[in-house]
C-alpha positions, 0 to 999 in steps of 0.5 A: 690437098695438093691443089693451089685453090686451098685458100679459096675453098670454104671450110664448110661447103654448107650455107649458114642461111637456107636458100629460101631466106637469102637476099636475092639482091646481095651477091658476095664476090671473092677477090684475091688478097693481092687486090691492091691494084684494084683498090688504087683503080677504085680510089682513082675513079672516086677522086675523078668523080668527086673532083670533076664529074659530080658537079660537071655538066657535059653536053657530049661524050667528047666533052666528057672525054676531054674533061677526063683526059685533062684531069689525068694530065693535070689534076690527077697527081 
């Protein structure tokens, strides 16, 4: 077991659910345990959505972009 992918390899390569019974809409993605940066990005977009975008009405892409820039400069931190 000299490979570095040991933590990524499942203990059992077989599936507990037969292929024909699996939900085709559900996809599980393995993410690294060091994904705290990903959590921060997700949180940032959540706050941006809640505070600025959800109730906003934007008539152009430029207006949307300007709103996001203003949020990043003044309301983000």
